[in-house]
C-alpha positions in Angstrom: -67.0 229.8 -36.6 -70.0 227.5 -36.8 -69.5 225.2 -39.7 -72.8 222.9 -39.6 -72.9 221.5 -43.1 -76.0 222.5 -45.1 -76.5 219.7 -47.5 -78.9 221.5 -49.6 -76.5 224.5 -50.1 -73.6 221.9 -51.0 -75.8 220.3 -53.6 -76.5 223.6 -55.2 -72.8 224.1 -55.6 -72.4 220.6 -56.9 -75.4 220.9 -59.3 -74.2 223.9 -61.1 -74.0 223.0 -64.7 -71.9 224.1 -67.6 -71.8 224.0 -71.2 -68.5 223.3 -73.0 -66.9 222.0 -76.2 -69.0 223.9 -78.9 -68.9 222.3 -82.2 -70.2 224.1 -85.4 -72.4 221.8 -87.7 -71.3 222.2 -91.4 -72.1 225.5 -92.9 -75.0 226.2 -90.9 -75.3 228.4 -87.6 -76.5 225.4 -85.7 -73.9 223.9 -83.2 -73.6 221.2 -80.7 -72.0 221.3 -77.1 -71.6 218.9 -74.0 -73.2 219.4 -70.8 -74.0 217.2 -67.8 -77.8 217.9 -67.5 -79.1 214.5 -66.7 -76.2 213.0 -64.5 -73.7 212.1 -67.3 -72.2 214.5 -70.0 -74.3 214.4 -73.1 -74.5 216.1 -76.4 -76.9 218.9 -76.9 -77.9 221.1 -79.9 -78.8 224.6 -80.3 -80.4 225.9 -83.5 -80.2 229.3 -85.1 -83.2 230.4 -83.0 -81.5 229.6 -79.9 -83.6 226.4 -79.0 -81.8 223.8 -77.1 -82.7 220.0 -77.5 -80.9 216.6 -76.9 -78.9 215.5 -80.0 -78.8 211.8 -78.9 -78.3 210.4 -75.4 -76.0 207.5 -74.9 -75.8 205.0 -72.1 -72.4 206.3 -70.7 -70.8 209.8 -71.0 -69.9 211.4 -74.2 -66.4 212.7 -74.3 -66.0 214.0 -77.8 -68.3 215.2 -80.7 -66.9 215.1 -84.3 -69.0 216.5 -87.1 -68.2 215.8 -90.7 -67.1 219.0 -92.9 -70.8 219.3 -94.5 -72.5 218.3 -91.0 -74.1 215.3 -92.7 -72.4 212.8 -90.3 -71.5 213.0 -86.6 -69.2 210.7 -84.5 -69.8 210.5 -80.8 -67.0 209.0 -78.6 -68.0 207.4 -75.4 -66.4 205.2 -72.9 -67.7 202.5 -70.2 -68.0 203.5 -66.6 -65.0 206.0 -66.8 -62.5 203.6 -68.1 -61.6 206.0 -70.9 -61.6 203.5 -73.6 -63.3 205.5 -76.2 -65.8 203.6 -78.7 -67.2 205.4 -81.7 -70.9 205.8 -82.8 -72.1 207.3 -85.9 -75.3 209.5 -86.6 -76.0 210.4 -90.2 -79.6 212.0 -89.6 -78.9 214.7 -87.1 -79.1 212.4 -84.1 -82.2 210.8 -84.6 -80.6 207.3 -84.8 -77.1 206.0 -84.1 -75.2 203.0 -85.1 -71.9 201.3 -83.8 -69.0 202.4 -85.9 -65.7 201.4 -84.0 -66.4 199.2 -81.2 -63.7 197.0 -79.3 -64.3 197.5 -75.7 -61.0 196.3 -74.6 -58.9 198.9 -76.5 -58.5 202.6 -76.6 -59.5 204.7 -79.7 -58.5 208.2 -80.5 -60.2 210.0 -83.2 -58.1 211.9 -85.8 -60.5 213.6 -88.2 -62.8 213.2 -91.2 -61.6 212.8 -94.7 -62.3 215.8 -97.0 -64.8 213.9 -99.0 -66.5 212.5 -95.7 -66.2 209.0 -96.9 -63.6 207.9 -94.2 -62.2 208.6 -90.6 -58.9 208.1 -89.0 -58.0 207.1 -85.5 -55.6 205.4 -83.4 -56.0 202.1 -81.3 -53.7 200.0 -79.3 -55.5 196.7 -80.7 -52.0 195.1 -81.7 -50.3 195.7 -78.5 -51.4 197.2 -75.1 -48.4 199.8 -75.3 -48.5 200.7 -79.1 -51.0 202.9 -80.9 -51.3 202.3 -84.5 -53.4 204.5 -87.0 -56.4 203.2 -89.0 -58.7 204.6 -91.4 -62.4 203.4 -91.9 -64.8 203.6 -94.6 -68.1 204.6 -92.9 -70.2 203.1 -95.6 -68.2 199.7 -96.4 -66.8 199.6 -92.9 -63.7 198.5 -94.5 -60.8 199.2 -91.8 -57.2 199.5 -92.9 -54.0 199.8 -90.8 -52.0 202.7 -92.3 -49.2 203.0 -89.9 -47.8 200.9 -87.2 -45.9 202.4 -84.2 -44.1 201.2 -81.3 -45.2 204.3 -79.1 -48.3 206.6 -78.9 -49.4 208.0 -82.0 -52.6 210.0 -82.6 -53.7 211.2 -85.9 -54.7 214.9 -85.8 -55.9 215.8 -89.2 -56.2 214.7 -93.0 -54.3 216.9 -95.5 -56.6 219.0 -97.6 -56.1 216.7 -100.6 -57.1 213.6 -98.8 -54.0 212.1 -99.5 -52.1 212.2 -96.2 -52.6 212.3 -92.4 -50.9 214.5 -90.0 -50.1 212.7 -86.7 -48.6 213.2 -83.4 -45.9 211.0 -82.1 -45.4 211.2 -78.3 -41.8 211.5 -77.2 -42.1 212.3 -73.4 -44.7 213.2 -71.1 -44.9 216.8 -72.6 -42.8 216.7 -75.8 -44.0 215.2 -79.1 -43.2 215.3 -82.8 -45.4 216.0 -85.8 -45.2 213.8 -89.0 -47.1 213.7 -92.3 -48.1 210.3 -93.5 -48.2 209.8 -97.5 -51.2 207.3 -97.6 -50.1 205.9 -100.9 -46.3 205.2 -100.0 -46.5 205.0 -96.4 -43.6 207.2 -95.9 -43.5 210.2 -93.3 -41.8 213.4 -93.0 -41.6 215.7 -90.2 -43.1 218.9 -89.3 -40.3 221.0 -87.4 -37.1 220.0 -86.2 -37.2 216.5 -84.7 -33.7 216.9 -83.1 -35.0 219.8 -80.9 -37.4 218.8 -77.9 -40.6 220.5 -78.2 -44.3 220.6 -78.1 -46.5 220.8 -81.1 -50.3 221.1 -81.2 -53.4 223.0 -82.8 -52.4 222.1 -86.4 -54.2 224.3 -89.2 -53.9 223.8 -92.9 -54.8 226.1 -95.6 -57.2 225.0 -98.3 -54.6 224.8 -101.1 -52.7 222.1 -99.1 -49.5 224.2 -99.3 -49.0 225.5 -95.9 -50.2 225.5 -92.3 -50.0 226.8 -88.8 -49.0 225.2 -85.5 -48.6 226.1 -81.8 -45.1 225.2 -80.7 -42.2 226.0 -78.3 -39.4 224.6 -80.7 -36.3 226.4 -79.5 -38.3 228.5 -77.1 -39.5 228.7 -73.5 -43.1 229.6 -74.2 -45.6 228.4 -76.8 -46.0 230.3 -79.9 -47.7 230.3 -83.4 -45.5 229.1 -86.4 -46.1 228.8 -90.0 -44.8 225.9 -92.2 -44.9 224.8 -95.7 -45.8 221.3 -96.6 -43.0 221.1 -99.2 -40.5 221.8 -96.4 -42.3 221.3 -93.2 -39.3 220.9 -91.0 -38.6 224.6 -91.4 -40.9 226.7 -89.1 -41.6 230.6 -89.2 -42.7 232.1 -86.0 -45.4 234.6 -86.7 -46.7 235.5 -83.2 -45.3 234.7 -79.7 -45.3 235.9 -76.1 -42.1 235.8 -74.1 -44.0 235.1 -70.9 -47.1 233.2 -71.6 -48.1 230.2 -73.7 -50.5 230.4 -76.7 -53.0 227.6 -76.2 -55.0 227.2 -79.3 -55.3 228.6 -82.9 -58.0 228.4 -85.6 -57.7 229.8 -89.1 -60.9 231.5 -90.6 -62.6 230.1 -93.6 -61.3 232.9 -95.8 -57.8 232.3 -94.2 -57.5 236.2 -93.6 -57.4 235.7 -89.8 -56.1 233.3 -86.9 -58.1 233.2 -83.7 -56.0 232.3 -80.7 -56.1 232.0 -77.0 -53.2 233.1 -74.6 -52.8 231.9 -71.2 -51.9 234.6 -69.0 -51.3 233.1 -65.5 -54.5 230.9 -65.7 -56.8 233.2 -67.5 -57.3 233.6 -71.3 -56.9 236.4 -73.7 -58.5 236.0 -77.2 -56.4 237.3 -80.1 -57.0 237.9 -83.6 -54.1 237.7 -85.9 -54.4 239.5 -89.3 -52.5 237.1 -91.8 -52.1 240.1 -94.5 -51.2 242.8 -91.9 -49.2 240.7 -89.6 -50.9 242.4 -86.8 -52.6 241.2 -83.6 -55.5 242.7 -81.8 -57.0 241.5 -78.5 -60.8 241.4 -78.0 -61.9 242.4 -74.2 -65.6 241.9 -74.9 -65.6 238.3 -73.2 -66.0 237.6 -69.4 -62.6 237.0 -67.7 -61.9 233.4 -67.6 -60.8 230.4 -69.6 -61.6 230.2 -73.4 -61.6 226.8 -75.0 -62.8 225.1 -78.1 -62.5 228.2 -80.6 -64.7 227.5 -83.7 -65.1 230.0 -86.6 -69.0 230.4 -87.3 -68.1 232.7 -90.2 -65.6 235.0 -91.5 -66.3 237.7 -88.7 -67.8 235.6 -85.8 -66.3 232.9 -83.3 -67.9 230.3 -81.0 -66.1 230.0 -77.9 -66.5 228.0 -74.6 -65.9 230.3 -71.4 -65.7 229.2 -68.1 -64.3 231.1 -65.0 -64.3 230.8 -61.2 -67.9 232.1 -61.2 -69.1 230.6 -64.5 -69.5 226.9 -64.8 -69.3 227.2 -68.6 -71.4 228.5 -71.3 -70.9 229.2 -75.2 -70.4 232.7 -76.4 -70.1 234.3 -79.9 -67.6 237.0 -80.5 -67.9 239.4 -83.5 -64.2 240.3 -84.4 -65.2 243.3 -86.5 -67.5 245.0 -83.9 -65.5 243.6 -80.8 -68.7 242.5 -79.3 -69.8 239.1 -77.5 -73.0 237.4 -77.1 -73.9 234.7 -74.7 -75.6 231.9 -76.6 -76.2 229.5 -73.8 -77.3 230.1 -70.2 -76.5 226.5 -68.8 -74.0 228.1 -66.3 -76.7 230.4 -64.6 -77.5 229.0 -61.1 -79.7 231.8 -59.3 -79.9 229.6 -56.0 -76.1 229.9 -55.3 -74.2 231.9 -57.9 -74.4 234.9 -55.7 -72.0 233.1 -53.3 -69.4 232.4 -55.7 -66.2 234.4 -55.4 -63.4 235.2 -57.7 -59.8 234.3 -56.5 -56.9 236.7 -55.8 -53.7 235.8 -57.8 -50.9 235.6 -55.4 -47.0 234.6 -55.3 -44.8 233.2 -52.6 -41.1 232.8 -52.6 -40.0 229.1 -52.3 -36.9 227.7 -50.5 -34.7 228.4 -53.4 -36.2 231.8 -54.2 -38.5 230.6 -57.0 -41.6 232.7 -57.4 -44.5 230.4 -57.2 -48.2 231.6 -58.1 -51.5 230.5 -56.4 -55.2 231.4 -56.5 -56.6 232.5 -53.2 -60.2 232.1 -52.6 -62.4 233.3 -49.7 -59.8 235.4 -47.8 -61.9 237.3 -45.2 -60.3 237.6 -41.7 -57.4 236.5 -39.7 -57.2 233.0 -38.3 -59.2 231.3 -41.0 -58.9 227.6 -41.5 -57.2 227.1 -45.0 -57.5 224.2 -47.5 -54.6 223.7 -50.0 -55.9 222.3 -53.3 -53.3 220.7 -55.4 -53.8 219.8 -59.1 -52.9 216.9 -61.0 -50.8 216.4 -64.1 -48.2 217.1 -62.9 -48.0 218.9 -66.2 -51.3 220.8 -65.7 -52.4 224.0 -64.2 -54.8 225.5 -61.7 -56.7 227.9 -63.8 -59.7 230.4 -63.3 -62.4 227.9 -63.6 -65.4 226.9 -61.6 -64.6 224.3 -58.8 -67.6 223.6 -56.7 -65.6 222.4 -53.8 -63.4 225.4 -53.6 -66.4 227.4 -53.9 -68.3 225.8 -51.2 -65.6 225.9 -48.6 -64.9 229.4 -49.3 -68.6 230.2 -48.9 -68.2 228.1 -45.4 -65.6 230.5 -44.2 -62.4 228.6 -45.4 -59.6 230.3 -47.3 -58.6 228.0 -50.2 -55.2 228.2 -51.9 -54.7 226.4 -55.2 -51.1 226.6 -56.2 -49.2 226.0 -59.5 -46.2 224.6 -57.9 -43.0 224.2 -60.1 -43.8 221.5 -62.8 -46.9 223.1 -63.6 -47.9 224.1 -67.1 -48.6 227.6 -68.6 -45.2 229.1 -67.4 -42.9 227.9 -70.1 -40.6 224.9 -70.6 -38.1 225.7 -68.0 -40.7 225.9 -65.1 -42.5 222.7 -66.2 -39.4 220.8 -66.1 -38.3 222.0 -62.6 -39.7 218.8 -60.7 -38.7 216.1 -63.3 -37.4 212.8 -61.8 -35.0 213.5 -58.8 -36.3 217.0 -58.4 -39.6 215.6 -57.5 -39.7 216.6 -53.7 -38.8 220.2 -54.6 -42.5 220.6 -55.6 -43.5 219.1 -52.3 -41.3 221.6 -50.5 -43.2 224.3 -52.3 -46.3 223.3 -50.4 -44.5 223.8 -47.0 -43.5 227.2 -48.1 -47.0 228.0 -49.3 -48.3 227.5 -46.0 -45.7 229.7 -44.3 -46.7 232.4 -46.7 -50.5 231.8 -45.9 -49.8 232.3 -42.2 -47.3 235.3 -42.3 -48.8 237.2 -45.2 -52.5 236.4 -44.9 -52.8 235.3 -41.2 -54.4 232.2 -41.7 -54.6 229.7 -38.8 -51.4 227.6 -38.7 -53.2 224.8 -36.6 -56.2 224.4 -39.3 -54.5 223.6 -42.6 -56.0 221.0 -44.8 -54.5 219.6 -48.0 -56.5 217.6 -50.9 -55.5 216.8 -54.4 -56.5 214.4 -57.3 -54.2 212.0 -59.3 -50.8 213.3 -59.2 -52.1 215.8 -57.0 -53.0 213.0 -54.7 -49.3 212.0 -54.7 -48.6 215.4 -53.7 -50.9 215.3 -50.6 -49.4 212.0 -49.5 -45.9 213.2 -50.0 -46.7 216.3 -48.0 -48.2 214.6 -45.0 -45.1 212.1 -44.8 -42.4 214.5 -45.4 -43.8 217.6 -43.5 -46.1 215.7 -41.2 -46.6 218.5 -38.5 -47.9 221.0 -41.0 -51.2 219.4 -41.7 -54.6 219.1 -39.8 -56.3 216.7 -42.5 -56.0 215.3 -46.0 -58.0 214.1 -48.7 -56.3 211.9 -51.7 -58.4 211.4 -54.8 -57.0 208.6 -57.2 -53.4 209.4 -56.1 -50.1 207.5 -56.3 -48.8 206.0 -53.3 -45.7 204.5 -54.7 -44.1 205.3 -58.2 -42.7 201.7 -58.4 -46.0 199.9 -58.2 -47.9 202.8 -60.0 -45.3 202.3 -63.1 -45.6 198.5 -62.7 -49.3 198.5 -62.9 -50.5 201.6 -65.0 -51.4 200.9 -68.6 -48.5 199.9 -70.9 -49.5 202.8 -73.1 -48.7 205.3 -70.3 -45.6 203.8 -68.6 -42.8 205.0 -71.1 -44.3 208.5 -71.2 -44.7 208.7 -67.4 -41.1 207.3 -66.9 -40.0 210.5 -68.8 -41.4 212.8 -65.9 -41.3 210.5 -62.7 -38.0 208.4 -63.5 -37.7 204.9 -64.6 -38.0 201.4 -63.1 -34.6 200.7 -64.4 -32.7 203.5 -63.2 -34.6 205.3 -60.5 -36.1 202.6 -58.4 -33.8 203.7 -55.4 -35.3 207.1 -55.5 -39.0 205.7 -55.8 -38.3 203.7 -52.5 -36.7 206.9 -50.8 -39.7 209.0 -51.6 -42.7 206.8 -51.5 -45.4 207.8 -49.0 -46.2 204.0 -48.8 -42.6 203.7 -47.1 -43.3 206.7 -44.7 -46.7 205.8 -43.4 -45.5 205.8 -39.7 -45.0 209.5 -40.1 -48.6 210.4 -40.7 -50.0 212.3 -37.9 -53.3 213.4 -39.6 -56.7 211.8 -40.5 -56.6 210.6 -44.2 -59.9 210.3 -46.6 -59.2 208.4 -49.8 -61.4 208.2 -53.0 -60.7 206.1 -56.0 -62.6 204.8 -59.1 -62.5 200.8 -59.5 -62.1 201.2 -63.3 -59.0 203.5 -63.3 -56.7 202.9 -66.0 -54.4 205.5 -65.3 -53.6 205.1 -61.4 -54.8 201.7 -60.6 -57.0 201.3 -57.5 -54.2 199.0 -56.1 -52.5 202.3 -55.3 -55.2 203.1 -52.8 -55.7 199.8 -51.5 -52.2 199.2 -50.5 -52.0 202.4 -48.7 -55.2 201.9 -46.8 -54.1 198.3 -45.8 -50.9 199.5 -44.5 -52.3 202.5 -42.5 -55.0 200.2 -40.9 -52.5 197.6 -39.8 -51.0 200.6 -37.7 -54.2 201.7 -36.3 -54.1 205.1 -38.3 -57.2 207.2 -38.9 -58.0 206.4 -42.7 -61.1 205.8 -44.6 -61.2 204.4 -48.2 -64.2 205.0 -50.5 -64.0 203.1 -54.0 -66.5 203.8 -56.7 -67.2 200.9 -58.5 -68.4 202.4 -61.6 -65.9 205.3 -62.1 -62.5 205.6 -63.6 -59.7 208.2 -63.1 -62.5 210.9 -63.2 -65.6 211.2 -61.2 -68.4 211.8 -63.5 -71.5 210.4 -62.4 -73.5 213.1 -60.4 -74.4 210.6 -57.5 -70.7 209.7 -57.0 -69.7 213.4 -57.2 -72.3 214.3 -54.5 -71.0 211.4 -52.2 -67.4 212.4 -52.7 -67.8 216.1 -52.2 -70.5 215.8 -49.2 -67.9 213.3 -47.4 -65.0 215.8 -48.2 -66.8 218.8 -46.7 -67.9 216.6 -43.7 -64.3 215.7 -43.2 -62.8 219.2 -43.3 -65.5 220.4 -41.2 -64.6 217.8 -38.6 -60.9 218.4 -38.5 -60.7 221.9 -39.2 -63.7 223.4 -37.7 -63.5 225.3 -34.4 
C-alpha cells in the first residue's frame, strides 16, 4: 500500500470548519454561534434571513458567549494563548463595540449567569487563593464587585434564582461528583439540592418562572444520569421523572411556556433528542436530525429548538427542530467541505471482551481489507468518551488506508457510574490492559496487521499511550503522545492547585499512593520502550505542565531512544491555532506513514 502523503489533501481534512454552541439572542430569532473560520474560534451571528456576519472578533479564541435575557448585553469569554484563564468582555450594542468587564489575567474566571434584571452577572474566580474558587457578583454599570461566597474548593455559579435573590452553584466533591447548593444573597446561607450524603453528579439546572421548582440531571442513587424535579422549599428531595436504565441523559432545557422539556440521551456515543410533556408525563423522540451528537439545546419558541449537531461526517452545524411537525431544518452550512467530505466515513460500533470479561465498546473507522495497518486513538479525561464526532486525523488516516479504532475503555463516561469508576486509583492499569485486548480483537476479528499497530492519545490519553508502550512494549510499532502525563507524582505536584485535589480523587493522592505512582509511571520504565515516540505539548498548559513532556524526552534522549518533542509556545492544553493544528497533524501523519507503511 503506497502512503505518500498528499499535503493538500491533509489540509482539506484539517480545514473543515464547524459551527457550534448556538445562543439565542433575547426574544428574537437571531442567534450567535462559535466557529473557527479565521484561525481561532470567534463569535458569529445569523439573522432571521439567514445572513451570517461576524459578531465581534477578539485577539484570542472565544470560549463562551452569554447573552442577557433581553439580548441587550453580551459577555464574551476569552483566554490568552490557550491558558484557559477566561477573562470577560462586554458588548451592549450587538457586537459593534466591546469593553473590558472582568480582567485579572493571572486568574481563572467561570461565568455563572445574568441576574433576571440584567444589572449584574455572577462568576467564580481563584483570586484569593490559587486552589480556591469564590463566587462574585458584578454590577455591569457601576462595576461594583462583591464577594458573595468564599469556598475552600472549586465552586462555580450556574444560575440566578428567578427572583434574583439567590444563586445556585455547584461544589466539586471529586473528579466526577459534585453537589448543588442554593445561596441566599441576603443572609449568605446555603441549602443543598439533592442528598449531599449520596455521591452523585448534578448538572443542567432549569428553574420555573414562579421560583417554586426546577429540574436537574443527576445520577443520585442511580447508575445512569436521569431527569429529576425538585422544589425550592424542600430542594433536598428529588423526584425522578424520566430515566434510562442503560444510557445517560446529557442535557435538559425547559420551554418558555414550561410545558415541555427538551433533552438529549447519549446512546453509546450518539445522541437521541427527546421531548418530555410535563402535563402528560410522556416522552417522544424525534428522528428528523442527522445521526450524531447534539449539544447546546436552546428553545427558539414554544415549538422550535436550536441545536448544535456534529457527527463523524459533519464537523458541526446549527439545526432547527419543529417538535410539532417533527421536522428539522439546517440553518448553517459551515460544516460543508465539498473538496473532501465525500471521503469521510462513518464508524462501525464494535465491542471486545477484555481480560476480566468486561465488554468494552469502540468505534472502528476505515476497515476495508485484511492486513491493514491500524491506529488506536485513546481519548483523554479519563472521564470522557469517544463519540460520534468529526476528527480530521482519524478521517484522514482512514482515507489513507488505515483502520482506526477509538475505544471507550473502562473509566469512560457515558456507560454509567459503575463503568466510569472501574479504573480509579489502583485499578488504573486495568484500562491499559484493555488496550492490549483491543489489539487482539482487531487482529483476530478484523484481520488487521499485528506488526503495524500505532497508538496515539491526548492528555490522559497521552498517559495511556506511554503506559501502553512501557507495559506492553512489543504490541506497538509507533506512538504519539499529545500533552500527556509521564508521571502522576510530578503531574500532581506541578498541576494547578485548583485541579490537584479533584485529580487525586481519580488518580490517587500524593500522601497515600506515591508508591503506586512510582510502580506504574512511564517515566520509570523508559528502558522498556521499543518504538519511536513523537511528543507534542503546549507551553501554556495549566492542566498537564509542559515539564511532563520535557522530563520524558530528556530521559529517552539520554538512552539514545527515537524520540522527538515539539512544543507550541502559544498553546495550552488544547491546540487551537490553525497553523499549529496543521503542523501537529501533518507531522503525525508523516510519522505514522513512516513507521506503519509497507
